[in-house]
N, C-alpha and C positions, 0 to 999 in steps of 0.2 A: 906364499907357499904354493907349490905346484900340485896338480891333481895326483901325479905319481907319488909325490911325497905323502899326500893325505892317504893314498891307497896303502903305501907301505906302513904308515903308522897304524892304520886301521887293522892291518893284518897282525900287528904285534899285540901281545897280551895287555900292554899298558896304553893302548890308543885306539881311537875310532875316527870317523870322518870329521867330527867337530871338537875333539879334544884329546888330550893325552895325560898320562901320569908319569912324572919324572921318577928317577930312581930314589930320590929323597922323599917321595910321597906327595910332592906338590902337583896339584891338578891344574891343567891349563885348558882354556877354551880358545878355539881358533875363530877370528873375526876378519873382516876385510882389512883391518889395520894391523893384523898380525895376532900373535898370541898374547893372552893376559892371564894372570893367575886368578883362579877363582876360589882357592883354598887348598887344604891338604887333607889327606885321609891316611892315617897310619895304622888304623885298627884292623885293616883287612888287605886283601889283594888289590892290585891295580884294577882288575875287572870290577871288583865290588866298589872301588872308589868312583870309577866312571859311572857305574849304575846309580850310585847315590846322587851324583851331581846331574845325571841325566833325568832322574825323577824330578829334580827341582825344575829342570827345563819343562818337563811334561806338565808340571803344576802351572807354570807360567803360561804354557801353550793353552791349557784348559781355561785359564782366566781370560786370555785373549779371545778364545773361541766363544766363551760366554758373553763377553762384552760385544763381540761382533753380532751375536744373536739379539742382544738387547737393543743395540743401536738399530739393527735392521727392522726390528718390530716396532720401533718408535716409542717403546715404553719409557725410555729415558728422555728427560728434557735435554735439549741441545746443550745447555750450560753444564748440566751434570755429566752428560756424555763427554764433552770436551775435557772437563776436569778429570774424569776417569781415564781417558785416553792418555792425557799428559802424565798422570801419576803412574799408570801401568807401563808406559814407555820408559820412564825413568828406571823403573824396576828391571825392565828387560835389558836396557843398555848397560846397567851396572850389575846385572844378575850374577850371582855365584852359582852358575849352572852351566852345563855343557849341552849344547845343541845349536841349531841354526838361529841364533839370536838376531842376526841381520834380517832374515826372512820374517821373523816374528815382529821385529820393529817395523818392517815394511808393511806388514798386515795392519798394524796399528795406524801407520801413516795413511793407509788407504781409506781409513774410516773418516779422516778429516773432511774430505769433500762431501761425504754422505751427511755428516753432521751439519756442515755448512748449508747444504740444501734443505735439511730439516729445519735449521734455524730460520732460513728465508721463508719456508712454508709456514712455520709457526708464526713468524712476524706478519706475514700476509693474512693468516687466519685471525691473529689478534686484531689486526687492523680492520678486517671485515666484521668481526664480532663487535669491535668497538663502534664501528659505524652503525651496525644494527642496534646496539645498545643505545647509542646516541639518538637514533631515530625513534626507538621505543620510548626513551625518556622524554623526548620532545613531544611525543603523542600524549604521554601521561601528563606532562605540564599543560599542554593545550586543553586537555579534557578537564583538568583541575581548575584552570582559569575560567573555562566555560561554566563549570559548576559554581565558582565563586561569583560569577556575574549573574547567575540565575536565582531562582526562588524555589528550587526543589528541596524543601526542608525535610520531606519524608524519606527520600531515597538518597539524597546527596551525601549525607554523612557516611552511610554504609559504603557508597561508591568510593568516596575518598579513602576510606580504610582499605578497600581492595586495591586501590591505586598505590597506596603506600606499601602494601605487602609485595606488590609486583615490583615496585622500585627497589626494594631491599634485595630481591632475587636477581636483579640485573648486575652485571659487573661494573666496577667503577671505570670512569673515563679518565682522561688527563685531568689534573687537578682543577685547572682554570675552567674548563668546560663543565666538569661535573659540579663544581661549586656554583657556577652561574645558573645552571638548570635547577639545582637543588634550591637556590634562593627563590627562584620563581615558583617552584612547586610548593615550598614551605609558605611563601607569602599568600598563595592562592588558598591553601588550607586554613591559614590564620584568618584571612578575609572572610571566607565562607563561614567559619566557626563564629566569628564576631557578628556577622549579619544574622546568622541563625539564632544566636542567643538573643539578639535585639528583637528579632521577629517574635520569638516565643515569649519574651518579656512583654512586648506590646500585646500579644494575643492573650496573655495572662491578665493584663490590665483590662482588656476589652471583655474577657469572659467574666472577670470579677464584677465589672460594671453591669454586665448583662444579668449576673446573679442578683444584684441589688434591685434592678428594675423588675425582674421576673418574680422576685419575692413580693414586691409591692403589688404587682398585677395579680398574683395568686391570692394574696390576702384580700384584695378588693373583689375578685371573682367569688371568693368564699362568702364575703359579706353580702353579695347580691343574690346568692343562690336561693334565698328564701323569699325574694321579692315576688309580689303578685302584680306588679305594674308591667304587664307583659311587653307592651310595645317599647316604652322607653328603656326598659332593662335589656331587652334583646338588642336594641341599638347600641347600648353601652357595651355589651359583650362583644359586638362586632368591632367597636373601637379598641377594646382591650386586646382582641386577637391581632389587630393591625400593629399595635404597640409591641405585642409579644414577638411577632415575626421580625419587626424592625430592630428589636433588641439584640438579635444574634444569639449564638450559643453561649450558655453559661458553662462553668466547669463540669466535666462529664459526670463527676460523682453526685452532683446535685441537680443537673438539668432534668433528668428523667423524673426525679422526685417532685420538682416544681411543676413539671408538665402534668403529672398525675393529679396534683392538687388543683391546678387550673382547669384541666379537662373535667375532673370530677365535679367541680363547682358548676361548670357549664352544663354538664349532663343532668345534674340535680335540678337546675332551673328549667331547662328546656323540657325535661321529663315532666315536671309539674305543669308547665305551660301546655304541653301536648295533652296531658290528662284533663286539664281544665277545658281546653278546646274540644276535646272529644265529648265531654259532658255537655257542652253548649251545642255541639252538633247534634247530639241526641235530642236535646231539648228543641232545637230549631227544625228538626225533620218534619214536624207537623206543619210548620209555617211553609215549608217547601211544597207540601201537598196542596195547601191553599193557593199558592202562587201558580202551581201547575194548572189548577182549575181556572184561575183568572186568565192565564195565557191562552187557554182554549177559547175563551170568549174574545180576547183581544185579537188573536190571529184570524178569527172569523170575520173581522172588520175589513180584511184585505182580500181582494182588491176593493178599493173605496169606490162606492157608487154614489153615496150621498155624503158630501164633505162635512156639512154641519152636523149631521146625525152621528157620523163617525167620530168627530172631534168631541162631541158631548159624551158619547159612550166611553171614549178612551179616557176622558177626565175622570169619570166615575170609577173606571177600572184602576186608574193610577192611584186614586185615593184609597181604594180597597187594597191595592198592592202595598202601599206604604204602611197601612194599618196591619197588614199581615205580619210585619216584623222581619227579623233576620232569618237567614237560611244557613244550612251547613256550608262551610267554606268551599268544599269540593263541588258544590252545585251553584255557587254564587255567579260565576262567570257565564255559565250556560243560561241560567234563568234571566239575568240582566240582559244578555245579548239578544235573546228572543224578544223581550219586551221592547228593547231599543229598536229592533228591526221594524216592529209594528208602528212605533212612533215616527220613524223616518219615512215609512211608506205614506202615512197620513200627511206629514209635512211636505213631502214631495208633491202631492196632489194640490195642497194649499198653495205652494210656491208657483206651480204651473198656472193656477187660476189667477193669482195676483199678477203674474207676468202678462197674462192675456188682458187684464183689466187695468193695467197701469195707465193713469191719465196722461202722464208725460209721454209715454210711448204712443198712445192714441193720438195725441196732438201732433206728434212728429209724423205719424202716418197720414193724417189729414193734410198736413202741410205739404207732404210729398205728393199727394194726389193733386192738390191745387197747382203746384209747380209743374207737374207733368202735363196737366190739362192745358196750362198756358203755353208750355213749350210746344205741345202738339198743334195748338191753334196757330202759333207763329210759323211752324214748319209747313203747315197746310197752306198758309198764305204765300209763302215763298214757292211752294210747289205749283200753286195756281199761276203765278207769274211766269214760272219756267215753262209751263205747258202753253201759256198764251204766246210766249216768245219762240216756241218750237225748239227749245234747248234740250234735246233728248238726253244728252249725257247728264245735264243738271237734273233733269226730271228723275232719271234712274237713281242718282245719289240721294235725292230728297225722299223718294219713295222708300228706300232702304232705311233712311234715318227715321222716317215717320213710323215704319213698322216696328223698329226697335223701341221707340218711345211708347208706342201703343202697348207693347208687351210689358214694359215696366209699369205702365199705368194699370194694367189689369192686375199685376201682382200687388201694387200699392193699394188698390181698391179692396182686394181680398184681405190684406193685412188690416186695413182700417175697419173692415167689417168684423174681423175677429176681435179686435180690441173693443169695438162698439157693443 
């Protein structure tokens, strides 16, 4: 149909650019393929008929416009958008409406490449998210396997629960990959749980065994708490403490109670021992005063001028020292040290005199003198011969040798005199 014809129809009461109304009331729409009937309207004028079917077109155009907006915004998934375009296009092509249906269909066709681009972008986005999810799940699996191979029983269980929550929040991958990663993750959780249960079961057994040992130790400690055999009992308490430490922890609900029993028994015994020692110290304080006086006399013997007199006096003082009895423990080391120092000073003088009068050393000194005198006589004889022969070099060597031997002889004679 030519443009002039469309203009002529549009100027008539029963037609416009996109349709017309026949005399019998049939309404036609014009398309690229020619006219087609879209219905009839007998209740009113041709203008009203065209207005009715034009409103239908306007409704379709509104749907197309809304779909264009939704596609452009990306609010529709590509699959849903494609389905909506197809459905709406079918409505447009066969629409019982009057309007530019060809243009409306072209607008719908123009959405196809937009949807295709969105589909490709969505696919790429899904692939990227899938890769990211795979990497995250692989990290979760690796951490779960590290926990399964470790012994962090306190924090590991909580961490595995956190990993599981994170796993559930991640999107699924392709079935094969997701199932394989899940099997590793699940196996790691199962392994960790099994090892953790075994650990706590063993720990329970150890703690229960420790409870039996500590109950025995607490009972023995309580039995010893009234003992007055201070030395042996204190030693036994040390042994019990070593056994207590070696036993390890008992169940928490009884460990503190057993320790209170054990420590209470120890405190009772050592408190009684300390009280007894304090009483003895008070009793021995007078003995310390006696020994202080003895020490004044003993220390007056040093330095030693008369060995025999000092030895006799020290023996008398030692007898009085022993007779004075025990002293308080806090003074024992001081007093004994001072007395021992006097004894060592006297003994040092005695050792020195013995060293000087040692018969064996005296005999060795005399023998040395005799040998040096013989050696000097021999060297003198050789010196005389050298002088007679006029051998100056030989004379000089022998004179030096003779002087050295004479010096040694003087030292030997002095040592022999000291021993004599």
